[in-house]
N, C-alpha and C positions, 0 to 999 in steps of 0.2 A: 607578603610572610617571602623570608628571603628561601632559595634553595635550600640551604645548609636547615635553617630550621623545618622545614619540610621534612627534610633526611633523617631529623633528630626524631621527629615524630612518628614517622613508619616505623624508624626502630623499636618503637616503644609499642607496637602493634601485638609483639607475643607477649608483651609484660605478664608475668603469673598472676598480677591481681588483676582480675578483671573488671574492675572499676576502671582502674588506668584504661586498658587497652580501650573497652567503652566507649570513655571520656575520649582518647586520642581520635576513634571513627570518627565521634560526634564533630571532632575540631576538624579534622580532616573536609568532611562533608558540608561543615560550614563555609569552607572558600570556596566552593560551586565549582562549573565545570572548568573554570581554568586551571584546576589542580589534575586533571585528568594524563596532561603528559608528561609531567614529572611522576606522576604513579604508575602509568606507562613505562616508563624508562627504570623507576624501581623496581617492577615487578621483572625487567630483565634480568637485571642486575642482581637480584636479590637470590639466593638458594637455599634461602628457610622455605620448604613447601606449606608450613603454616601461613607463613606471613605473606607470602604469594596467593595464597588464597584470600586472602583477606584484602587485600590488597584489589584481586578479582571482583570482591564482592562491592569494595567502594566506586570502581570505574564505573561498575554494572550502575550502580545506584546513581549515581552522578549523569550517567548517558543517560538512563530512565527519565531523571527529572527533566534533562535537556527533552527529550522526547515531549515530554507533557508542556512543558512551557511552549514547544514552536508550535504544537496541536492547537492548543488552546487562544495563540496567538492567533494562527490561520484562521480558526472558528470564528473569532470575533472582529476576523477581518471584513473590512469593506467588499471585497469581491473575490473569494478563498478560488486561489487559482488550483485546478484540478492535479495538474504534474506537482506543485508542490505538495498538496495534500498527499499524493499517494509517496512522494519522496519520504517525507515523516514517517509516513507509515514503515517503509523500507529499513529507517534509520534504528527502526528499533531493534531489528538484528544487525544491520548492518550501519554502525554508525559512521564509518569512514565513507561513505558513498555521496558523491557532490552530485548538488541539486543541475548544475553547468553541464555535468557528461551525461546526466539524463537528458536534459535538452538537446544534447548535441546526437543523440542516439535516436530521438524520437525525427530530428531534422531529417537524420540519413535516410529514415523510413521516408519520411514524407519526399525527399528526394528523389527517391528510388521510381515512387506513385506520379508525382510530378510528370516524368519522363514522358510517362506512356499518357498522362490524363489529359482529357477535354471536356473544358468549361460548357461547350456548345451542345455534349451530348446530351441524351435525355436520362433523367435521375437514375433509373434502372441500370442504363449502360454505365453510367459515371461509378456506382456502385459493383458492377462485373469489373469494372479496372482495378479500383480499389481491391477488391477479393482476390482478383487476379495474381496481382504482385505482394500483396501480404501473405494470401497462405499458398501460391505455389513459388512464384518467385525465392521469397524471403522464409516460406517455410514456417512462418508462425502457426501455432496448431495447438491443439487440447491437447493437456496432459492428463492421458487418460491413465497411464500406467501409474503414475506416482500422486492421483487426484487429491489427496489430501495435503500430501507435501508443504509446509508453511511457504518456502519458495514459491509455489504457484500465487503467492498473496504479495510479493516483493516484485516493482515492478523493473528495478534493475535485473533480479535472475531472470525474468521474463523474456526482457531485450536480450539477455545472453545466451542463454538456452533455446529461445523463442517457443517454448512450451509454458503453459499457464492455464488457469480457471477462467471462467467467463468473463469474471469482473477486469481481470487484468488485460485479457485480451482484447475486451470491449471500448477498454479506458485508451490503450494505443490505438485503438484502429478510430475510435472518437477523436483523439490529439491530430490527428493524421488527417482527417475525412474534415476537421475544422480550419486546420491550415490551409484547406483546399478549398474553404469557402461553402463548403457542405452544411446542410442544415440537419447535424445528424447529433442525436443525444441519447444520454443513457434510460432504459426504462428498468424498475424497480419489479421483477414479476417474480409470486413466491416460487423459490428451488432455481431458478434461473433468471441471469440479468444479462437483457439482452438493449438493442440500438433501436431507433425510431429514426426513419426520415420523414422531415414534415416541412413543406413549405403551404403556400398558400392554394394550390391546385391539388396535392397530394400528400396521403400519409401510407408507410410502410413500415416495416419491420426487419430487423436483421441478427441474423444468430450468429455471433464471433465465433462461439464455443463448436459450430458447425461447420467450419468453413465458409462462414459469411450468407448462407441460407436466407433467402428471403422469405419473407411469409404475409399475413395480411393478418387484419382485426379481427376476422372469422376465426382465424386459426388461433389468437390468443383465448379468443370465447370458448372453442371447443376443450383448449388447453387447460384453463380455468374450471369448467364446466366437471372435464375428468377428473382434476383436485379434489370436487365436491364445495367448492368455495361460493363465498357470492362475490361477484363482482364489483371490483371499486374502479374509479376513475384513474386512480394511481398506476393501475396495471395497463392502463393504454396511451398514459402520458409523460412527457419528459420527466425526471426528475432532478435534483441541484446534485451541486459537486460534493457539499456536506455530505447527502445521503448516499451516495457512491462510498466517499471515505468509509464512511460509519459500515456499509455494507463488505468494506474491504476488511475494516477489522473486527466484524462479525465472522469473515469465513476465516481469518486467522485466528481467532479463538477456538473456533471448531476443531481446525488443524492442527493446534497445539494438544486440544486433549484428546484429539486421535491418536497422537503421537507420543499421548503419557507423557507431556510436558507442562502438569498442571500449574505450576508456578506462573510461568510465561503466559497462560491461557488467563491467571488471575488477573496479570499486569495489564495483558491487553482490555479485560474486560473496565479497568480503572481507568484506561486511555480511552475508550468508547463512552462511560459515563461522563468523563470530560466533556465530549460535545454533541449528547442526549439530552434532548428536552425532554426526557421522561414516556415510558413506554416504547424505549425503541434496543431495549438489550435483550431481547431474543434473537438468538443463534440461528 
């Protein structure tokens, strides 16, 4: 379809005949994401607020479908990359964010740690260096003032503001640690996402939401006991990248609901369903 033909379609979005307007919207949506740049340009030049509103809805619908397609392809891929998964989550709210930009920002954090890192040190001392650079020098930390802000679940926002929730802070920490060849992975604890350092000789845990606090298996057992929960092996062992992204989506659902943005919460629930195996929809 030519640009002139698209322009003609957009001009019919405010047609008094609702059937015509609805048909036009369906026709534009059928063009897929290739129509987004043109629609954005039309939105800027159109002075009719009703048409602008309908263009905004069309752009959002097309962008949402793109997020869904990317997420499903990522989920079905042979080795889902964690940063890519978190990037896809972020594109729900920030469709223009580039994956390469996020990779560069993670690389910058890694370089800062690498300058002070010594692979010959004991594991606990390596973690202390990581904690010192990430939480003291670079000032990453918990966003306790706006804990329920949706931005806390968006890795681009957390890299920019240095404030996040347990899962985004853990993801950044883990991505940097793994680039340093440290055996650190995520652990899906109830109400709190943490990290574990595990090799053939030892296993301990790290709370990135509390400035990299190091603790033991017994501490987790005590925590589970306080929550009156039955211990499960998953509370102590590493989870998959897919499970991490699912948890990020659940956090985002809760954030939107707390903010009263129920339509967005429902859309993110549908994204979660796309990558769920059943029984994983609890927030």
